[in-house]
TORDOMAR-594601 format. One line per field, with one value per residue (C-alpha): x negated, y negated, z; residue number from 0; residue in one letter. Coordinates in steps of 0.1 Angstrom, whole numbers, m for minus. Layout:
% TORDOMAR-594601
x: c(X	...) .
y: c(Y	...) .
z: c(Z	...) .
gulum: c(NUM	...) .
fipa: c(A	...) .
***
This chain:
% TORDOMAR-594601
x: c(m389	m363	m341	m311	m326	m309	m331	m349	m352	m385	m371	m357	m391	m409	m387	m391	m429	m428	m405	m429	m458	m439	m435	m472	m481	m459	m473	m508	m497	m481	m510	m535	m514	m520	m556	m568	m552	m570	m596	m567	m550	m583	m590	m555	m552	m589	m595	m627	m634	m618	m586	m585	m589	m557	m538	m551	m543	m507	m502	m513	m497	m463	m468	m476	m448	m423	m437	m420	m387	m396	m400	m367	m349	m364	m355	m319	m313	m335	m366	m345	m329	m361	m383	m358	m353	m390	m403	m379	m384	m422	m420	m398	m419	m452	m436	m432	m468	m481	m449	m447	m460	m482	m507	m485	m456	m480	m489	m452	m446	m476	m462	m429	m448	m466	m434	m417	m448	m450	m414	m424	m456	m440	m411	m431	m456	m427	m414	m448	m450	m416	m424	m456	m437	m411	m437	m458	m493	m515	m503	m505	m539	m528	m498	m521	m541	m512	m516	m552	m542	m516	m544	m567	m540	m529	m564	m576	m545	m544	m580	m574	m544	m561	m592	m570	m554	m521	m510	m513	m476	m465	m487	m472	m437	m443	m462	m433	m407	m426	m429	m392	m383	m403	m388	m353	m361	m376	m347	m323	m349	m361	m353	m321	m322	m337	m319	m340	m343	m325	m351	m344	m364	m392	m394	m398	m425	m443	m441	m457	m486	m492	m491	m528	m537	m514	m532	m566	m553	m541	m574	m593	m569	m575	m612	m607	m584	m609	m632	m605	m588	m622	m627	m592	m594	m631	m646	m635	m648	m681	m686	m678	m696	m726	m732	m720	m701	m676	m638	m633	m662	m650	m617	m636	m649	m614	m609	m641	m631	m596	m610	m632	m602	m581	m608	m613	m576	m567	m594	m587	m559	m583	m608	m582	m573	m608	m622	m606	m597	m625	m653	m636	m638	m674	m684	m661	m677	m712	m704	m686	m714	m740	m719	m714	m751	m760	m736	m750	m787	m787	m764	m764	m730	m734	m750	m724	m696	m712	m715	m679	m668	m687	m672	m637	m646	m657	m627	m602	m589	m592	m558	m539	m550	m543	m508	m501	m512	m490	m460	m465	m465	m440	m410	m410	m393	m420	m412	m417	m450	m462	m450	m468	m501	m496	m489	m524	m540	m526	m544	m575	m560	m553	m587	m609	m605	m606	m637	m655	m643	m655	m688	m693	m685	m711	m738	m731	m707	m732	m736	m698	m693	m717	m690	m675	m706	m703	m666	m671	m699	m677	m649	m675	m686	m652	m630	m636	m627	m595	m583	m591	m560	m546	m537	m500	m495	m487) .
y: c(m798	m779	m751	m775	m799	m796	m788	m818	m820	m828	m861	m871	m862	m883	m913	m908	m908	m941	m955	m943	m958	m991	m987	m980	m1010	m1033	m1021	m1029	m1062	m1075	m1063	m1080	m1112	m1111	m1100	m1129	m1153	m1140	m1168	m1193	m1183	m1184	m1219	m1233	m1223	m1228	m1192	m1176	m1139	m1126	m1146	m1134	m1098	m1102	m1113	m1083	m1061	m1072	m1056	m1021	m1026	m1032	m1002	m979	m992	m985	m951	m929	m939	m942	m905	m894	m925	m919	m882	m892	m920	m908	m923	m945	m964	m964	m977	m1005	m1017	m1015	m1030	m1059	m1068	m1067	m1090	m1115	m1116	m1122	m1152	m1169	m1164	m1198	m1217	m1212	m1238	m1218	m1190	m1169	m1170	m1157	m1129	m1120	m1121	m1099	m1073	m1073	m1070	m1040	m1023	m1028	m1019	m987	m978	m984	m964	m933	m932	m937	m910	m887	m895	m889	m854	m846	m859	m839	m807	m815	m820	m791	m805	m830	m866	m880	m895	m915	m927	m940	m955	m978	m991	m1000	m1014	m1036	m1047	m1054	m1074	m1092	m1102	m1112	m1132	m1147	m1158	m1172	m1192	m1206	m1215	m1235	m1255	m1236	m1242	m1210	m1213	m1213	m1183	m1163	m1171	m1161	m1129	m1119	m1125	m1103	m1075	m1076	m1075	m1043	m1026	m1033	m1021	m989	m980	m963	m938	m923	m887	m876	m875	m843	m834	m824	m787	m769	m747	m714	m700	m687	m722	m738	m714	m721	m758	m753	m733	m760	m789	m787	m788	m818	m836	m829	m841	m873	m878	m875	m900	m923	m924	m928	m958	m975	m977	m986	m1012	m1029	m1034	m1049	m1072	m1082	m1080	m1115	m1129	m1111	m1125	m1160	m1161	m1138	m1138	m1175	m1169	m1193	m1189	m1172	m1148	m1140	m1129	m1108	m1087	m1075	m1070	m1050	m1027	m1023	m1017	m989	m974	m976	m959	m931	m925	m925	m899	m881	m858	m844	m837	m822	m798	m782	m791	m782	m810	m802	m806	m837	m855	m845	m862	m891	m897	m897	m921	m945	m945	m953	m981	m999	m995	m1012	m1041	m1047	m1043	m1065	m1095	m1109	m1116	m1092	m1064	m1067	m1065	m1033	m1019	m1027	m1011	m979	m980	m981	m953	m931	m938	m935	m900	m895	m908	m893	m857	m862	m876	m848	m822	m838	m838	m800	m789	m761	m767	m805	m828	m844	m878	m866	m850	m881	m903	m883	m884	m920	m929	m917	m931	m965	m965	m967	m999	m1011	m1005	m1008	m1046	m1053	m1032	m1049	m1083	m1079	m1063	m1092	m1117	m1102	m1096	m1104	m1094	m1070	m1049	m1049	m1037	m1009	m991	m981	m962	m940	m934	m923	m900	m884	m877	m860	m838	m829	m830	m795	m778	m799	m795	m758	m739	m720	m683	m679	m716	m726) .
z: c(1240	1259	1245	1248	1222	1188	1158	1143	1106	1090	1077	1111	1127	1102	1109	1146	1141	1124	1151	1178	1160	1163	1200	1205	1183	1203	1236	1224	1208	1240	1262	1239	1241	1279	1275	1254	1279	1310	1307	1300	1333	1351	1339	1343	1379	1388	1399	1409	1401	1434	1427	1392	1404	1426	1395	1375	1406	1403	1369	1380	1414	1398	1376	1405	1426	1399	1387	1413	1398	1361	1354	1367	1353	1318	1320	1328	1304	1275	1259	1235	1263	1285	1256	1248	1283	1292	1260	1258	1294	1291	1261	1279	1310	1292	1274	1308	1321	1312	1319	1356	1380	1404	1407	1430	1406	1379	1403	1408	1370	1364	1389	1370	1337	1352	1361	1328	1308	1328	1318	1281	1286	1301	1277	1245	1256	1262	1228	1213	1228	1215	1180	1179	1189	1162	1135	1145	1141	1160	1157	1193	1189	1158	1177	1205	1176	1170	1205	1197	1163	1181	1205	1176	1158	1189	1200	1165	1156	1191	1190	1155	1166	1197	1177	1153	1182	1188	1224	1245	1255	1219	1211	1240	1228	1192	1202	1225	1198	1174	1200	1208	1172	1166	1196	1184	1148	1161	1185	1161	1148	1180	1188	1206	1244	1259	1291	1322	1325	1354	1372	1387	1416	1393	1377	1411	1421	1388	1394	1428	1413	1387	1412	1419	1382	1377	1405	1389	1356	1372	1390	1357	1341	1370	1363	1326	1331	1355	1324	1299	1321	1328	1291	1286	1316	1317	1281	1272	1305	1301	1266	1278	1312	1305	1268	1266	1234	1219	1226	1192	1198	1233	1219	1194	1222	1230	1192	1189	1217	1204	1169	1182	1200	1169	1147	1173	1177	1140	1134	1166	1153	1126	1154	1177	1149	1151	1186	1219	1243	1267	1242	1229	1262	1267	1234	1242	1276	1263	1235	1258	1283	1255	1241	1274	1283	1250	1256	1291	1283	1252	1261	1226	1209	1179	1199	1227	1201	1187	1222	1230	1197	1206	1241	1225	1201	1231	1253	1224	1229	1267	1276	1246	1255	1292	1287	1262	1287	1313	1290	1285	1321	1324	1347	1344	1320	1298	1312	1348	1340	1322	1351	1377	1359	1349	1385	1395	1363	1370	1403	1381	1366	1401	1417	1385	1378	1415	1421	1391	1402	1438	1428	1403	1430	1453	1427	1390	1362	1344	1376	1380	1344	1349	1369	1335	1326	1357	1350	1314	1325	1352	1327	1304	1333	1348	1317	1303	1335	1341	1305	1302	1292	1322	1318	1310	1303	1267) .
gulum: c(0	1	2	3	4	5	6	7	8	9	10	11	12	13	14	15	16	17	18	19	20	21	22	23	24	25	26	27	28	29	30	31	32	33	34	35	36	37	38	39	40	41	42	43	44	45	46	47	48	49	50	51	52	53	54	55	56	57	58	59	60	61	62	63	64	65	66	67	68	69	70	71	72	73	74	75	76	77	78	79	80	81	82	83	84	85	86	87	88	89	90	91	92	93	94	95	96	97	98	99	100	101	102	103	104	105	106	107	108	109	110	111	112	113	114	115	116	117	118	119	120	121	122	123	124	125	126	127	128	129	130	131	132	133	134	135	136	137	138	139	140	141	142	143	144	145	146	147	148	149	150	151	152	153	154	155	156	157	158	159	160	161	162	163	164	165	166	167	168	169	170	171	172	173	174	175	176	177	178	179	180	181	182	183	184	185	186	187	188	189	190	191	192	193	194	195	196	197	198	199	200	201	202	203	204	205	206	207	208	209	210	211	212	213	214	215	216	217	218	219	220	221	222	223	224	225	226	227	228	229	230	231	232	233	234	235	236	237	238	239	240	241	242	243	244	245	246	247	248	249	250	251	252	253	254	255	256	257	258	259	260	261	262	263	264	265	266	267	268	269	270	271	272	273	274	275	276	277	278	279	280	281	282	283	284	285	286	287	288	289	290	291	292	293	294	295	296	297	298	299	300	301	302	303	304	305	306	307	308	309	310	311	312	313	314	315	316	317	318	319	320	321	322	323	324	325	326	327	328	329	330	331	332	333	334	335	336	337	338	339	340	341	342	343	344	345	346	347	348	349	350	351	352	353	354	355	356	357	358	359	360	361	362	363	364	365	366	367	368	369	370	371	372	373	374	375	376	377	378	379	380	381	382	383	384	385	386	387	388	389	390	391	392	393) .
fipa: c(M	S	A	T	T	P	P	I	T	A	A	R	A	A	R	A	R	L	A	T	M	G	L	F	F	T	A	G	W	V	F	A	S	W	G	V	H	V	P	T	V	K	E	K	F	G	L	D	D	A	Q	L	S	V	A	L	F	A	V	A	G	G	S	I	A	A	M	P	F	I	G	K	W	A	A	R	V	G	T	R	T	A	C	T	V	G	G	I	S	A	C	F	I	T	S	L	L	L	L	V	P	S	Y	W	V	V	V	A	L	L	A	L	Y	G	A	T	G	A	A	L	D	V	S	M	N	T	E	A	A	D	V	E	A	A	I	G	R	P	I	V	S	S	L	H	G	M	F	S	L	G	G	L	A	G	A	A	L	G	G	L	A	L	S	H	G	M	R	P	E	V	H	F	A	L	A	S	A	V	G	A	S	I	I	M	A	S	R	P	F	L	L	P	H	T	A	P	A	V	L	D	A	A	G	H	A	N	K	Q	R	L	R	R	G	L	F	A	L	G	A	L	A	L	V	A	L	I	A	E	G	A	M	Y	D	W	S	T	V	Y	M	R	D	V	V	H	A	S	T	G	M	S	S	A	A	Y	A	A	F	S	G	G	M	A	L	G	R	F	S	G	D	A	V	R	A	H	V	D	D	G	R	L	V	V	G	S	G	V	L	A	S	A	G	M	L	L	G	L	L	V	P	L	P	L	V	A	L	I	G	F	G	L	M	G	L	G	L	A	N	M	M	P	V	M	F	L	A	A	A	R	V	P	G	L	H	A	A	E	G	V	A	R	V	A	A	M	A	Y	V	G	L	L	I	G	P	V	L	I	G	L	T	S	H	A	T	N	L	P	I	G	M	S	V	V	I	A	C	A	A	L	V	A	I	A	G	P	R	V	L	R	P	K	P	G	V	N) .
***
């Protein structure tokens, strides 16, 4: 945090941590509510894989289009306001997705969901970096674990509700109301606003020197999110269309992946306390590749679920360490650093589902999903160099 930030007491930091956990949980919960309904949208509008890819494309496209403005806006208004506006808006938009009359209106709403979700993402990751600095020990992985826990709860309860006959529109409305309630309850306990730093000539020069490193960090995050986004968007479709699982079991694929992510992230802070980030992403990439390979080579429901769980465990700590590194770039407000890396990372969300969808359309879905193996392996190879501490940079 900047020198202008007033001291934060241990009790205030602890409350802020709980509030930030609520933000991450809500982001995962709302995203899961959309994720379990990907097959519903596909069926309702009679979409093929290419058309579904366009809809998935809209989420990342809206995020990327908004990202140049989000970092500066969040730095100006503060994470408390940015989290509230982004989070409440995302909840409201998702509640409308199954109520609109046409496919193209869904695409437009998904673009708006991407933009508002990006505002929540950048601001809550900025808050996470500030809370970790205030507490003085690794906590960011566990905060990201709450996103996975939210995804696990959203997918599991969503699948349960649908399997017991709840109308998809009703489920969306209830899930959105829960998410909005958590956002509002968390708001009062977030940390005070950190004003953007005013840079002198030396600061501007340092920012120029670090631009290349920030670009490399963003490129690595892009590759990681191709893999992660593919699992969120295509795991339920894979289970239904390739494994031929039931509706409940198809939703369990998303839950298994989110459960693996949650386990990896809740244990990640203990690992980060003893292992540097470079070695962490090597092991993460190897484990993720192995899990996805298992799920593709043995397309049986239980085996695929185990593979997706291992995939989640491997991917768990990639984005937390990358966003934390972005928030600590000298000479930039944390929100601006996170936004710049996130803008590149979301290109992965943009091209990943489309790449997999088009590859699947031309060949088959298992070949399309194999893209995530290559991405996880690339992160394992390049991660240590990109995340290596630079001389003179804290």
